[in-house]
C-alpha atoms as a printed R data frame, in Angstrom:
    type eleno elety resid chain resno       x       y      z
1   ATOM     1    CA   UNK     A     1 -25.042 -44.252 13.097
2   ATOM     2    CA   UNK     A     2 -26.619 -46.037 16.096
3   ATOM     3    CA   UNK     A     3 -28.019 -49.655 16.233
4   ATOM     4    CA   UNK     A     4 -31.093 -50.206 16.967
5   ATOM     5    CA   UNK     A     5 -32.691 -53.498 18.521
6   ATOM     6    CA   UNK     A     6 -36.216 -53.516 18.653
7   ATOM     7    CA   UNK     A     7 -37.814 -56.094 21.459
8   ATOM     8    CA   UNK     A     8 -40.827 -56.358 21.643
9   ATOM     9    CA   UNK     A     9 -43.931 -58.488 23.853
10  ATOM    10    CA   UNK     A    10 -46.822 -58.861 21.362
11  ATOM    11    CA   UNK     A    11 -49.584 -60.685 23.237
12  ATOM    12    CA   UNK     A    12 -52.068 -61.372 19.955
13  ATOM    13    CA   UNK     A    13 -49.468 -59.575 16.828
14  ATOM    14    CA   UNK     A    14 -50.443 -56.161 17.235
15  ATOM    15    CA   UNK     A    15 -46.976 -55.457 18.960
16  ATOM    16    CA   UNK     A    16 -45.158 -57.304 16.096
17  ATOM    17    CA   UNK     A    17 -46.542 -55.960 13.265
18  ATOM    18    CA   UNK     A    18 -45.622 -52.523 14.634
19  ATOM    19    CA   UNK     A    19 -42.278 -53.667 15.676
20  ATOM    20    CA   UNK     A    20 -42.766 -54.419 12.114
21  ATOM    21    CA   UNK     A    21 -42.909 -50.944 11.105
22  ATOM    22    CA   UNK     A    22 -40.704 -50.055 13.180
23  ATOM    23    CA   UNK     A    23 -37.770 -52.072 11.765
24  ATOM    24    CA   UNK     A    24 -38.915 -51.043  8.375
25  ATOM    25    CA   UNK     A    25 -37.942 -47.314  8.693
26  ATOM    26    CA   UNK     A    26 -34.791 -48.317 10.806
27  ATOM    27    CA   UNK     A    27 -33.018 -51.091  9.408
28  ATOM    28    CA   UNK     A    28 -33.177 -51.912 13.439
29  ATOM    29    CA   UNK     A    29 -32.546 -55.373 14.811
30  ATOM    30    CA   UNK     A    30 -36.071 -57.362 15.816
31  ATOM    31    CA   UNK     A    31 -36.069 -59.283 19.029
32  ATOM    32    CA   UNK     A    32 -39.108 -60.449 20.485
33  ATOM    33    CA   UNK     A    33 -40.068 -60.942 24.026
34  ATOM    34    CA   UNK     A    34 -41.019 -64.538 24.727
35  ATOM    35    CA   UNK     A    35 -42.587 -65.785 27.486
36  ATOM    36    CA   UNK     A    36 -41.105 -68.780 28.972
37  ATOM    37    CA   UNK     A    37 -44.469 -70.339 29.210
38  ATOM    38    CA   UNK     A    38 -46.718 -68.798 26.316
39  ATOM    39    CA   UNK     A    39 -50.408 -67.435 27.504
40  ATOM    40    CA   UNK     A    40 -53.254 -68.653 25.993
41  ATOM    41    CA   UNK     A    41 -56.532 -66.989 25.694
42  ATOM    42    CA   UNK     A    42 -57.943 -67.489 29.221
43  ATOM    43    CA   UNK     A    43 -54.390 -66.133 30.617
44  ATOM    44    CA   UNK     A    44 -54.907 -62.724 28.904
45  ATOM    45    CA   UNK     A    45 -59.117 -63.107 29.457
46  ATOM    46    CA   UNK     A    46 -59.158 -59.633 31.698
47  ATOM    47    CA   UNK     A    47 -61.867 -59.225 32.488
48  ATOM    48    CA   UNK     A    48 -61.521 -62.566 34.638
49  ATOM    49    CA   UNK     A    49 -60.110 -61.428 38.109
50  ATOM    50    CA   UNK     A    50 -58.212 -64.964 38.265
51  ATOM    51    CA   UNK     A    51 -56.666 -64.596 34.870
52  ATOM    52    CA   UNK     A    52 -52.463 -65.337 34.437
53  ATOM    53    CA   UNK     A    53 -52.486 -61.872 33.222
54  ATOM    54    CA   UNK     A    54 -54.781 -60.166 36.166
55  ATOM    55    CA   UNK     A    55 -52.821 -61.957 38.582
56  ATOM    56    CA   UNK     A    56 -49.239 -61.267 37.504
57  ATOM    57    CA   UNK     A    57 -50.387 -57.439 36.875
58  ATOM    58    CA   UNK     A    58 -51.614 -57.072 40.237
59  ATOM    59    CA   UNK     A    59 -48.307 -58.713 41.822
60  ATOM    60    CA   UNK     A    60 -45.948 -55.610 41.200
61  ATOM    61    CA   UNK     A    61 -42.862 -57.909 41.393
62  ATOM    62    CA   UNK     A    62 -44.290 -60.910 39.324
63  ATOM    63    CA   UNK     A    63 -41.329 -61.530 36.807
64  ATOM    64    CA   UNK     A    64 -42.694 -63.980 34.362
65  ATOM    65    CA   UNK     A    65 -39.796 -65.641 32.643
66  ATOM    66    CA   UNK     A    66 -38.299 -64.815 28.742
67  ATOM    67    CA   UNK     A    67 -38.050 -68.227 27.292
68  ATOM    68    CA   UNK     A    68 -34.655 -66.503 24.975
69  ATOM    69    CA   UNK     A    69 -31.420 -63.350 26.095
70  ATOM    70    CA   UNK     A    70 -30.308 -61.181 23.297
71  ATOM    71    CA   UNK     A    71 -26.860 -62.139 23.450
72  ATOM    72    CA   UNK     A    72 -25.188 -59.529 21.894
73  ATOM    73    CA   UNK     A    73 -26.913 -56.142 24.125
74  ATOM    74    CA   UNK     A    74 -24.091 -54.343 23.958
75  ATOM    75    CA   UNK     A    75 -23.639 -53.795 20.463
76  ATOM    76    CA   UNK     A    76 -26.695 -51.703 20.932
77  ATOM    77    CA   UNK     A    77 -26.773 -47.609 21.445
78  ATOM    78    CA   UNK     A    78 -30.850 -47.801 20.652
79  ATOM    79    CA   UNK     A    79 -32.978 -49.778 22.602
80  ATOM    80    CA   UNK     A    80 -36.968 -49.585 21.387
81  ATOM    81    CA   UNK     A    81 -38.822 -50.978 23.809
82  ATOM    82    CA   UNK     A    82 -42.781 -52.160 23.198
83  ATOM    83    CA   UNK     A    83 -45.678 -53.476 24.242
84  ATOM    84    CA   UNK     A    84 -49.673 -53.712 24.601
85  ATOM    85    CA   UNK     A    85 -51.098 -51.652 27.979
86  ATOM    86    CA   UNK     A    86 -51.988 -53.982 29.826
87  ATOM    87    CA   UNK     A    87 -54.078 -51.895 32.752
88  ATOM    88    CA   UNK     A    88 -53.011 -48.712 32.084
89  ATOM    89    CA   UNK     A    89 -49.163 -49.744 31.951
90  ATOM    90    CA   UNK     A    90 -46.185 -51.995 30.471
91  ATOM    91    CA   UNK     A    91 -47.119 -55.940 30.919
92  ATOM    92    CA   UNK     A    92 -44.829 -57.038 34.222
93  ATOM    93    CA   UNK     A    93 -43.046 -59.124 31.419
94  ATOM    94    CA   UNK     A    94 -41.205 -56.164 30.230
95  ATOM    95    CA   UNK     A    95 -39.625 -55.636 33.860
96  ATOM    96    CA   UNK     A    96 -38.365 -58.832 33.158
97  ATOM    97    CA   UNK     A    97 -36.418 -58.103 29.959
98  ATOM    98    CA   UNK     A    98 -34.931 -54.662 31.165
99  ATOM    99    CA   UNK     A    99 -34.212 -56.244 34.207
100 ATOM   100    CA   UNK     A   100 -32.053 -58.980 32.480
101 ATOM   101    CA   UNK     A   101 -30.249 -56.829 29.779
102 ATOM   102    CA   UNK     A   102 -28.155 -54.215 30.486
103 ATOM   103    CA   UNK     A   103 -29.481 -50.809 29.434
104 ATOM   104    CA   UNK     A   104 -27.099 -48.146 30.859
105 ATOM   105    CA   UNK     A   105 -26.464 -45.559 28.418
106 ATOM   106    CA   UNK     A   106 -28.353 -46.474 25.975
107 ATOM   107    CA   UNK     A   107 -31.046 -44.604 24.289
108 ATOM   108    CA   UNK     A   108 -34.371 -46.240 25.414
109 ATOM   109    CA   UNK     A   109 -37.930 -45.496 23.735
110 ATOM   110    CA   UNK     A   110 -40.807 -46.966 24.734
111 ATOM   111    CA   UNK     A   111 -44.160 -47.842 21.943
112 ATOM   112    CA   UNK     A   112 -47.252 -48.889 23.188
113 ATOM   113    CA   UNK     A   113 -50.472 -50.919 21.067
114 ATOM   114    CA   UNK     A   114 -53.345 -50.176 23.055
115 ATOM   115    CA   UNK     A   115 -57.170 -49.442 21.462
116 ATOM   116    CA   UNK     A   116 -57.138 -46.397 23.770
117 ATOM   117    CA   UNK     A   117 -54.632 -45.997 26.431
118 ATOM   118    CA   UNK     A   118 -51.575 -43.638 25.397
119 ATOM   119    CA   UNK     A   119 -48.173 -44.536 25.882
120 ATOM   120    CA   UNK     A   120 -47.782 -41.620 29.231
121 ATOM   121    CA   UNK     A   121 -48.344 -44.156 31.673
122 ATOM   122    CA   UNK     A   122 -46.670 -46.149 30.691
123 ATOM   123    CA   UNK     A   123 -43.276 -44.546 30.109
124 ATOM   124    CA   UNK     A   124 -44.176 -42.533 33.453
125 ATOM   125    CA   UNK     A   125 -43.982 -46.198 35.286
126 ATOM   126    CA   UNK     A   126 -40.857 -47.274 33.729
127 ATOM   127    CA   UNK     A   127 -39.104 -43.535 34.327
128 ATOM   128    CA   UNK     A   128 -39.316 -43.856 37.656
129 ATOM   129    CA   UNK     A   129 -39.085 -48.387 37.548
130 ATOM   130    CA   UNK     A   130 -36.263 -47.361 36.550
131 ATOM   131    CA   UNK     A   131 -34.273 -44.137 37.154
132 ATOM   132    CA   UNK     A   132 -30.958 -44.589 36.132
133 ATOM   133    CA   UNK     A   133 -32.093 -45.541 33.056
134 ATOM   134    CA   UNK     A   134 -32.084 -43.289 29.782
135 ATOM   135    CA   UNK     A   135 -35.184 -43.833 28.751
136 ATOM   136    CA   UNK     A   136 -35.908 -40.741 25.544
137 ATOM   137    CA   UNK     A   137 -39.530 -41.057 24.843
138 ATOM   138    CA   UNK     A   138 -42.658 -43.148 23.840
139 ATOM   139    CA   UNK     A   139 -45.316 -43.724 21.208
140 ATOM   140    CA   UNK     A   140 -48.999 -44.808 20.615
141 ATOM   141    CA   UNK     A   141 -49.226 -47.002 17.435
142 ATOM   142    CA   UNK     A   142 -51.863 -47.734 15.486
143 ATOM   143    CA   UNK     A   143 -50.569 -48.762 12.224
144 ATOM   144    CA   UNK     A   144 -50.626 -45.440 10.644
145 ATOM   145    CA   UNK     A   145 -47.270 -44.465 10.832
146 ATOM   146    CA   UNK     A   146 -45.322 -43.975  8.386
147 ATOM   147    CA   UNK     A   147 -41.850 -44.050  8.168
148 ATOM   148    CA   UNK     A   148 -40.836 -40.995  8.327
149 ATOM   149    CA   UNK     A   149 -43.283 -40.505 11.548
150 ATOM   150    CA   UNK     A   150 -40.945 -42.799 13.037
151 ATOM   151    CA   UNK     A   151 -37.599 -41.567 12.137
152 ATOM   152    CA   UNK     A   152 -38.643 -38.329 13.289
153 ATOM   153    CA   UNK     A   153 -40.500 -39.779 17.042
154 ATOM   154    CA   UNK     A   154 -36.365 -40.845 16.843
155 ATOM   155    CA   UNK     A   155 -35.131 -38.250 15.684
156 ATOM   156    CA   UNK     A   156 -33.571 -39.901 13.138
């Protein structure tokens, strides 16, 4: 059986709850992608063009530092990466996570949380940015997923 890592970045708790649902369905291991410098409400104000999140998302080379690293990434066959959609794509801290971990040879799924954006833009952007990685599929979580839905999505 495949060993699963469920990694997630959650600014407000929504992506955390989705990650916990996936853990419940798969019995995978959870890893929170925590920024070294936590985001404040002001940092997350997408209506302010000078907020931290706005500036990071404008700079495609931005790589916010992560507080902790996965120390045993080699043990996992499948890595699930979850995050809220920011500006129709993954927050740049997700790039930091991907670049800090050797994900070659692993099946990678993404899940997103968003009021309206789908996962496709984020999925395609990550697949294009990291063409050597095996991005298998994605899904937007809205809180209504059953364990069967999750297992079906992951082909388990």
